[in-house]
Residue frames relative to the residue before (quaternion, step in Angstrom):
aa qw qx qy qz dx dy dz
K 1.0000 0.0000 0.0000 0.0000 0.00 0.00 0.00
N 0.6637 0.4869 -0.3103 0.4755 3.63 0.99 -0.90
Q 0.6594 0.5048 -0.3537 0.4304 3.58 0.91 -0.75
V 0.6179 0.5172 -0.3415 0.4839 3.61 1.06 -0.79
R 0.6453 0.5405 -0.3138 0.4393 3.65 0.86 -0.97
N 0.7088 0.4731 -0.2580 0.4552 3.54 0.87 -0.99
T 0.6016 0.5648 -0.3059 0.4748 3.52 1.21 -0.88
L 0.7087 0.4569 -0.2583 0.4715 3.60 0.81 -1.09
D 0.6162 0.5565 -0.3407 0.4411 3.48 1.11 -0.58
A 0.6852 0.4828 -0.2542 0.4825 3.50 1.13 -0.96
T 0.7714 0.4072 -0.1995 0.4465 3.60 1.00 -0.82
L 0.6265 0.5570 -0.3587 0.4105 3.60 1.17 -0.28
N 0.3948 0.6534 -0.5300 0.3691 3.64 0.98 0.90
L 0.1106 0.8279 -0.5364 0.1206 3.62 0.39 1.24
Q 0.1207 -0.7863 0.6043 0.0450 3.48 -1.18 0.60
S 0.5347 -0.6129 0.4447 0.3749 3.57 -1.08 0.44
F 0.0280 -0.7961 0.5977 -0.0904 3.47 -0.87 1.18
D 0.2804 -0.7843 0.5284 0.1641 3.60 -0.38 1.12
S 0.6091 -0.5888 0.3883 0.3627 3.50 -1.11 0.76
Q 0.3889 -0.7185 0.5239 0.2408 3.60 -1.13 0.66
L 0.6884 0.4753 -0.3146 0.4486 3.44 1.20 -0.05
V 0.7830 0.2157 -0.0731 0.5788 3.64 1.07 -0.97
E 0.4174 -0.7248 0.4749 0.2738 3.55 -0.58 1.15
R 0.8426 0.2027 -0.1484 0.4763 3.58 -1.32 0.75
H 0.5657 0.5726 -0.4021 0.4363 3.70 1.15 0.48
N 0.0117 -0.7684 0.6396 0.0156 3.57 -0.87 0.64
K 0.1216 0.7702 -0.6081 0.1488 3.45 -0.12 1.38
P 0.6616 -0.5326 0.4167 0.3241 3.49 -1.42 0.64
E 0.3485 -0.7846 0.4827 0.1728 3.52 -0.39 1.36
V 0.6150 0.5569 -0.3515 0.4337 3.57 1.13 -0.62
E 0.6376 0.4878 -0.2988 0.5160 3.65 1.25 -0.47
L 0.7725 0.4145 -0.2221 0.4267 3.59 0.77 -0.95
K 0.1356 -0.8490 0.4951 0.1254 3.53 1.16 -0.73
T 0.2725 0.8126 -0.4943 0.1454 3.55 1.10 0.83
S 0.7772 0.1638 -0.0874 0.6012 3.56 1.15 -0.71
K 0.4835 -0.6821 0.5001 0.2256 3.51 -0.97 1.01
E 0.6683 0.5183 -0.3330 0.4169 3.57 1.00 -0.68
L 0.6361 0.5557 -0.2865 0.4522 3.60 1.24 -0.36
L 0.6725 0.4482 -0.2720 0.5223 3.54 1.32 -0.40
L 0.2840 -0.7327 0.5940 0.1721 3.55 -1.04 0.86
T 0.7036 -0.4810 0.3412 0.3965 3.62 -1.32 0.18
P 0.3996 -0.6960 0.5269 0.2798 3.63 -0.75 1.02
I 0.2922 -0.7425 0.5957 0.0919 3.55 -1.18 0.94
V 0.1203 -0.7522 0.6436 0.0735 3.65 -0.82 0.93
I 0.0600 -0.7691 0.6363 0.0079 3.48 -0.93 0.93
P 0.1401 -0.8253 0.5457 0.0376 3.61 -0.10 1.24
K 0.2873 -0.7078 0.6224 0.1705 3.54 -1.08 1.01
S 0.7436 -0.1397 0.1322 0.6403 3.54 1.00 -0.93
E 0.7870 -0.3351 0.2644 0.4455 3.43 -1.46 -0.13
T 0.7788 0.3681 -0.1399 0.4882 3.59 1.10 -1.06
E 0.7671 0.2602 -0.1427 0.5687 3.60 1.18 -0.16
G 0.2143 0.7499 -0.6043 0.1627 3.53 -1.32 0.75
V 0.3349 -0.7017 0.5941 0.2061 3.44 -1.42 -0.06
L 0.1485 -0.7496 0.6400 0.0810 3.56 -1.06 0.95
I 0.0609 -0.7864 0.6144 0.0213 3.52 -0.96 0.94
E 0.1253 -0.8066 0.5775 -0.0127 3.43 -0.71 1.33
P 0.0330 -0.8228 0.5661 0.0377 3.65 -0.15 1.05
S 0.0550 -0.7214 0.6861 0.0759 3.51 -1.47 0.45
V 0.7419 -0.4030 0.2993 0.4445 3.48 -1.40 -0.15
N 0.8198 0.2248 -0.0779 0.5209 3.68 0.99 -0.77
S 0.7860 0.1288 -0.1123 0.5942 3.71 1.13 0.09
L 0.2132 -0.7247 0.6518 0.0679 3.38 -1.47 0.49
R 0.1222 -0.7819 0.6089 0.0542 3.53 -0.99 1.04
I 0.0913 -0.7718 0.6283 0.0364 3.55 -0.88 1.10
S 0.1274 -0.7778 0.6153 -0.0123 3.46 -0.88 1.23
I 0.1255 -0.7934 0.5931 0.0546 3.68 -0.79 0.99
K 0.1412 -0.7177 0.6726 0.1125 3.54 -1.24 0.77
I 0.2296 -0.8112 0.5282 0.1012 3.45 -0.49 1.27
K 0.5906 -0.6172 0.3918 0.3416 3.61 -1.05 0.78
Q 0.0615 0.7948 -0.5998 0.0690 3.56 -0.73 0.94
S 0.0749 -0.8468 0.5266 0.0036 3.59 0.17 1.38
D 0.8183 0.0842 -0.0931 0.5610 3.77 0.93 -0.33
E 0.7887 -0.4071 0.2469 0.3888 3.55 -1.33 0.13
I 0.6397 0.5297 -0.2983 0.4703 3.48 1.12 -0.98
E 0.5985 0.5094 -0.3669 0.4976 3.74 1.05 -0.88
K 0.6560 0.5298 -0.3586 0.4006 3.67 0.63 -1.09
I 0.6620 0.5159 -0.2929 0.4582 3.64 0.84 -1.00
L 0.7114 0.4652 -0.2621 0.4569 3.53 0.78 -1.07
T 0.6398 0.5085 -0.3365 0.4679 3.53 0.98 -0.64
K 0.6802 0.4880 -0.3005 0.4571 3.53 0.83 -0.79
K 0.6783 0.4765 -0.2859 0.4808 3.55 1.01 -0.66
F 0.6336 0.5259 -0.3030 0.4798 3.57 1.07 -0.80
T 0.6940 0.4396 -0.2783 0.4977 3.61 0.76 -0.99
R 0.6164 0.5232 -0.3647 0.4618 3.66 0.93 -0.54
F 0.6612 0.5118 -0.3073 0.4543 3.54 1.01 -0.76
L 0.6234 0.5326 -0.3120 0.4800 3.60 1.21 -0.78
C 0.6885 0.5146 -0.2578 0.4412 3.49 0.87 -1.12
Q 0.6415 0.4936 -0.3629 0.4617 3.72 1.02 -0.47
R 0.7081 0.3701 -0.2546 0.5448 3.57 1.32 -0.27
A 0.1934 0.8388 -0.4909 0.1342 3.59 1.12 0.64
E 0.6291 0.5420 -0.3839 0.4039 3.73 1.00 -0.52
Q 0.6284 0.5361 -0.3395 0.4500 3.61 1.21 -0.54
F 0.6617 0.5183 -0.2812 0.4631 3.55 1.18 -0.45
K 0.2983 -0.7930 0.4441 0.2916 3.53 1.40 -0.62
I 0.8196 0.2470 -0.1182 0.5033 3.60 0.82 -0.97
L 0.5362 0.6337 -0.3827 0.4055 3.67 1.27 0.00
R 0.3198 -0.7509 0.5383 0.2102 3.51 -0.84 0.98
R 0.5700 -0.6371 0.4073 0.3214 3.52 -1.07 0.65
K 0.7841 0.1447 -0.0961 0.5959 3.54 1.17 -0.67
P 0.4189 -0.7189 0.4838 0.2713 3.63 -0.76 0.92
I 0.5853 -0.4844 0.4881 0.4296 3.50 -1.42 0.19
E 0.5333 -0.6176 0.4595 0.3507 3.54 -1.19 0.65
G 0.7468 0.2919 -0.3289 0.4989 3.51 -1.10 1.19
Y 0.7332 0.3269 -0.2562 0.5385 3.60 1.26 0.02
D 0.5512 -0.6816 0.3946 0.2753 3.54 -1.19 0.58
I 0.7768 0.0083 0.0621 0.6266 3.57 1.13 -0.77
S 0.0958 -0.7972 0.5957 0.0175 3.56 -1.11 0.78
F 0.1942 -0.7411 0.6303 0.1254 3.55 -1.24 0.67
L 0.1651 -0.7557 0.6281 0.0843 3.50 -1.27 0.61
I 0.0017 0.7785 -0.6273 0.0187 3.58 -0.55 1.16
T 0.2106 -0.7879 0.5765 0.0496 3.36 -1.00 1.19
N 0.6522 -0.4631 0.3637 0.4774 3.61 -1.20 0.05
T 0.6340 0.5436 -0.3410 0.4316 3.57 1.02 -0.59
N 0.5998 0.5360 -0.3504 0.4797 3.58 1.12 -0.50
T 0.6714 0.5071 -0.2928 0.4542 3.56 1.00 -0.92
E 0.6539 0.5086 -0.3230 0.4575 3.51 1.14 -0.63
Q 0.7033 0.4560 -0.2393 0.4901 3.58 1.11 -0.75
M 0.7636 0.2435 -0.1406 0.5812 3.75 1.05 -0.60
F 0.5346 -0.5847 0.5009 0.3485 3.51 -1.42 0.38
K 0.5754 -0.6166 0.4364 0.3135 3.44 -1.13 1.00
H 0.7123 0.4569 -0.2956 0.4434 3.55 0.71 -0.97
K 0.6178 0.5206 -0.3651 0.4627 3.66 1.00 -0.41
I 0.6187 0.5177 -0.3561 0.4716 3.55 1.02 -0.74
I 0.6394 0.5084 -0.3047 0.4897 3.68 0.93 -0.79
D 0.6268 0.5570 -0.3243 0.4378 3.52 0.96 -0.85
F 0.6357 0.5663 -0.2770 0.4455 3.46 1.05 -1.12
I 0.7040 0.5083 -0.2544 0.4258 3.42 0.78 -1.23
I 0.6445 0.4995 -0.3076 0.4904 3.63 1.15 -0.88
S 0.6952 0.4617 -0.3101 0.4554 3.55 0.77 -0.90
F 0.5888 0.5308 -0.3915 0.4672 3.60 1.08 -0.53
L 0.6122 0.5514 -0.3405 0.4530 3.59 0.91 -0.89
D 0.6587 0.5114 -0.2741 0.4790 3.62 0.84 -1.02
D 0.7515 0.4382 -0.2185 0.4422 3.56 0.60 -1.25
I 0.6366 0.5631 -0.3753 0.3698 3.67 0.72 -0.74
D 0.6566 0.4906 -0.3130 0.4797 3.59 1.03 -0.76
K 0.6479 0.5261 -0.3116 0.4543 3.57 1.12 -0.67
E 0.6331 0.5542 -0.2965 0.4518 3.49 1.11 -0.89
I 0.6829 0.4530 -0.2887 0.4950 3.55 0.92 -1.01
N 0.6305 0.5007 -0.3662 0.4665 3.75 0.93 -0.57
D 0.6207 0.5291 -0.3411 0.4674 3.60 0.94 -0.75
M 0.6523 0.5092 -0.3190 0.4620 3.59 0.85 -1.00
K 0.6512 0.5292 -0.3255 0.4358 3.61 0.90 -1.01
L 0.6454 0.4975 -0.3019 0.4948 3.56 0.95 -0.96
A 0.6573 0.4792 -0.3395 0.4723 3.70 0.78 -0.62
V 0.6758 0.4594 -0.3314 0.4716 3.65 0.81 -0.78
N 0.6274 0.5167 -0.3339 0.4774 3.64 1.06 -0.61
A 0.6660 0.5017 -0.2999 0.4635 3.59 0.85 -0.76
R 0.6662 0.4749 -0.2986 0.4913 3.50 1.02 -0.75
A 0.6264 0.5282 -0.3388 0.4625 3.59 0.95 -0.80
R 0.6496 0.5056 -0.3261 0.4649 3.58 1.00 -0.89
S 0.7012 0.4522 -0.3219 0.4475 3.65 0.73 -0.86
T 0.5848 0.5644 -0.3526 0.4639 3.59 1.12 -0.69
A 0.6850 0.5000 -0.2713 0.4551 3.58 0.93 -0.98
E 0.6332 0.5246 -0.3136 0.4748 3.51 1.10 -0.88
N 0.6683 0.4562 -0.3193 0.4933 3.71 0.88 -0.91
F 0.5913 0.5733 -0.3523 0.4445 3.65 0.91 -0.68
L 0.7509 0.4537 -0.1789 0.4454 3.48 0.72 -1.25
K 0.4869 0.6727 -0.3928 0.3951 3.60 1.31 -0.27
N 0.6438 0.5391 -0.2941 0.4565 3.57 1.08 -0.76
F 0.7290 0.4513 -0.2563 0.4463 3.60 1.01 -0.33
């Protein structure tokens, strides 16, 4: 968490940068990848083999992709459903991408406009708390599914 916080703090120095191809356009360079000189080196921060964070900085935008821990089939299903639920509501999060980067479960796109409208430390705090809470949420859902399955099995087996 500290590594992610420090990396975000260092890379969230975004500035307005007009497109070099189209006049009066300001698109996120991390998405378009039109000029290699505008992209910084992507940073991978692994938590374990099955989870980690990818931070892709550029001159005017930053993409954060998160791989969530999925140790068994139930967690894979719950993660897929939960991240899909969040991505469908991407407009309400402002920085959430509708579609994650391949190999990751959820992605955020922070542009220079976001950093002008919001406090940098609040964005970082949101990402860190999201990382903490997503694991808790999925574990809580897994416990609820297992409890419901147990009670269903008990009720079913009462008949025998």
